[in-house]
C-alpha positions in Angstrom: 0.0 0.0 0.0 1.6 3.3 -1.1 -0.9 5.6 0.5 -3.9 5.3 2.9 -7.2 4.9 1.2 -9.4 8.0 1.5 -12.1 6.1 3.5 -9.4 5.3 6.2 -8.2 8.8 6.8 -11.0 9.8 9.1 -10.6 6.7 11.3 -6.9 7.6 12.0 -7.3 11.4 12.0 -6.2 11.6 15.6 -2.9 9.8 14.8 -2.3 11.6 11.6 -2.4 15.1 13.3 0.3 14.0 15.7 3.6 15.2 14.2 5.3 12.2 15.8 3.2 9.8 13.7 1.6 11.7 10.8 0.5 10.2 7.6 3.8 8.4 6.9 3.7 6.7 10.3 0.1 5.7 9.9 0.8 4.2 6.5 3.7 2.3 7.9 1.4 0.8 10.6 -1.1 -0.1 7.9 1.6 -2.0 6.0 3.0 -3.7 9.1 2.6 -7.4 10.1 2.5 -8.1 13.9 2.5 -11.6 15.3 0.8 -11.8 18.7 1.7 -14.8 20.8 -1.0 -15.4 23.4 -4.5 -13.9 23.3 -4.8 -13.7 27.1 -4.5 -11.2 29.9 -1.7 -9.3 28.0 -2.8 -10.2 24.5 -6.4 -9.0 24.7 -5.7 -5.4 25.5 -2.6 -5.4 23.3 -4.8 -6.7 20.4 -7.4 -4.0 21.1 -4.9 -1.1 20.8 -2.8 -2.7 18.0 -6.0 -3.2 16.0 -7.1 0.3 16.9 -3.8 1.7 15.7 -4.5 0.2 12.3 -1.7 -2.4 12.2 -2.7 -3.9 8.9 -1.9 -7.6 9.4 -2.2 -9.5 12.7 -1.4 -13.1 13.3 -2.9 -14.4 16.6 -1.3 -17.5 18.2 -2.9 -19.3 21.1 -3.8 -23.0 21.8 -6.0 -22.2 24.8 -9.8 -21.9 25.2 -11.7 -19.2 27.0 -12.5 -20.0 30.6 -14.8 -18.2 33.0 -11.8 -17.2 35.1 -10.4 -15.3 32.1 -13.2 -12.8 32.0 -11.9 -10.8 34.9 -9.1 -9.4 32.7 -9.5 -10.7 29.1 -12.2 -8.2 28.3 -12.7 -8.9 24.6 -14.3 -12.2 25.6 -17.8 -12.6 26.9 -19.7 -15.5 28.6 -20.7 -16.7 25.2 -17.1 -17.3 24.3 -16.4 -19.7 27.2 -15.0 -22.9 25.7 -14.1 -21.3 22.4 -10.5 -21.1 21.0 -9.0 -17.8 22.1 -7.3 -17.3 18.8 -10.5 -17.7 16.8 -12.6 -15.6 19.2 -9.9 -12.9 19.1 -9.9 -12.9 15.3 -13.7 -12.6 15.3 -13.4 -9.6 17.6 -10.9 -7.9 15.4 -13.0 -8.6 12.3 -16.0 -6.9 13.9 -13.9 -4.0 15.1 -12.2 -3.3 11.8 -13.0 -5.6 8.8 -10.2 -3.9 6.8 -7.5 -5.7 8.9 -6.1 -9.0 7.8 -6.3 -11.3 10.8 -4.9 -14.9 10.8 -5.7 -17.0 13.9 -3.4 -20.0 14.7 -4.9 -22.4 17.2 -1.6 -24.0 18.2 1.1 -23.8 20.8 4.6 -22.7 19.8 7.5 -25.1 20.1 11.1 -24.8 19.0 10.3 -26.9 15.9 7.3 -24.8 14.7 8.1 -21.3 16.0 10.0 -20.3 12.9 7.2 -21.1 10.6 4.6 -19.4 12.8 6.4 -16.1 13.0 7.7 -16.0 9.4 7.2 -12.7 7.6 6.5 -10.7 10.7 7.9 -7.2 11.2 7.5 -7.6 15.0 6.6 -10.4 17.4 4.7 -9.4 20.6 5.0 -12.2 23.1 2.5 -12.2 26.0 2.4 -15.9 26.7 2.4 -17.4 30.2 5.4 -19.8 30.3 9.1 -19.6 29.9 9.4 -22.6 27.5 7.3 -20.8 24.9 9.0 -17.4 25.5 12.4 -18.9 24.9 11.2 -20.8 21.8 9.8 -17.5 20.4 12.9 -15.6 21.3 15.2 -18.1 19.7 13.1 -18.2 16.6 13.1 -14.3 16.4 16.9 -14.3 16.6 17.2 -16.9 13.8 14.7 -15.1 11.6 16.1 -11.6 12.4 12.7 -10.4 13.7 12.6 -8.0 16.7 10.8 -9.2 19.8 8.6 -7.3 22.3 8.2 -9.5 25.4 5.6 -8.7 28.0 4.8 -10.5 31.3 2.6 -10.1 34.3 2.1 -11.6 37.8 0.0 -10.3 40.7 0.6 -6.5 40.8 3.8 -6.4 38.7 4.5 -6.4 35.0 7.4 -6.0 32.6 7.8 -5.1 28.9 11.1 -5.3 27.1 12.3 -4.8 23.5 14.9 -7.2 22.1 16.8 -7.4 18.9 19.2 -10.3 19.6 19.9 -10.8 15.9 21.9 -7.6 16.0 25.6 -7.9 17.0 25.3 -5.3 19.7 21.9 -6.1 21.2 20.7 -8.8 23.7 17.9 -11.3 23.1 15.4 -12.5 25.7 17.6 -15.5 26.5 20.4 -13.1 27.5 18.0 -11.8 30.1 16.7 -15.0 31.7 19.4 -17.5 30.8 18.9 -21.2 30.1 17.3 -22.3 33.4 13.7 -21.6 32.3 13.3 -23.8 29.3 10.8 -26.0 31.2 7.1 -25.4 31.8 7.5 -25.2 35.6 6.7 -21.6 36.1 4.1 -19.9 38.4 0.7 -19.1 36.9 -2.1 -16.6 37.4 -4.2 -19.5 38.8 -1.6 -20.1 41.5 -0.6 -16.5 42.3 -3.5 -14.4 41.2 -3.4 -11.2 39.1 -5.2 -7.9 39.2 -7.3 -7.5 36.1 -6.5 -3.9 35.6 -2.8 -4.6 35.9 -3.1 -6.9 32.8 -4.7 -4.0 31.1 -1.9 -1.6 31.9 0.8 -4.1 30.8 -1.1 -5.0 27.6 -1.8 -1.4 26.6 1.8 -0.4 27.4 3.0 -3.3 25.3 0.7 -2.1 22.4 2.3 1.4 22.7 5.8 -0.1 22.6 4.8 -2.2 19.6 3.7 1.0 17.7 7.0 2.6 18.7 9.0 -0.3 17.3 7.1 -0.5 14.1 7.7 3.2 13.5 11.4 3.0 14.3 13.1 4.9 11.5 9.8 5.9 10.0 8.5 8.6 12.3 9.6 10.7 15.3 7.7 8.5 17.7 9.9 5.4 16.8 12.8 5.1 19.3 13.3 1.4 19.7 14.9 1.3 23.1 16.5 -2.1 22.3 17.6 -4.0 25.4 15.5 -1.9 27.7 13.2 -3.6 30.1 10.4 -1.5 31.7 9.2 -2.8 35.1 5.6 -1.7 36.0 4.5 -1.8 39.7 0.8 -1.7 40.4 1.2 -1.5 44.2 3.1 1.8 44.4 2.3 2.6 41.6 5.3 3.4 39.3 7.6 2.3 36.6 11.3 2.0 36.3 13.6 0.9 33.4 16.8 -1.1 33.2 19.2 -2.1 30.5 19.9 -5.7 29.6 23.4 -6.6 28.5 24.2 -9.0 25.6 25.5 -12.3 26.9 28.5 -13.2 24.7 28.0 -16.8 25.8 24.3 -16.9 24.9 23.5 -20.0 22.9 20.9 -18.1 20.8 22.6 -14.9 19.9 26.1 -14.8 21.5 
């Protein structure tokens, strides 16, 4: 797409009048392909604002089904969606919200042997899944495919959102941050520890804003990638602080 269709200009008028985004930035978003891993507590609000921003192509990956306990924070779903595949229900929500978006649901879980195929062709991967094994499989696949990764996580009243470009010689990947000790599935879950619903909304919408920033890197004044920066969100205080992740020269994915 070389220019925004006339009938789309009014929808994105509030973006276009921002000098930091403008028409060129909005066009870049319309031409972008985002892969969203996990249509859950983080993925639902992230999907809402990524779709609202006009990111033209969205791939939704999730193997889970909607459960009644999800409704406290995964607010694109309703009681009628209980038992349905999250990826399919999320794609239907996006189609109702904006039928001009290209949305591709994938009802599957990501493993090391299929991750590369599932993220192929993406401009950015936003990972909001709930286990380290999947996170590391996604990160390793992003490094191999030279695709930037935005990783978001939440627990109880805390969240984190980080930008990684481990395929670059001077930048860390997600594995540089967590190491090799978390390749298993034995991590804490929301069912065990609990999570504040509004906290999921904060992390998911902040991740969506960072996704827009990354997709506009080099294309508008809003794009400042902040590679290797991890933002820590605290819902108890509340507040946010940021830290830099160093590249691990011995990392088996990107070192």
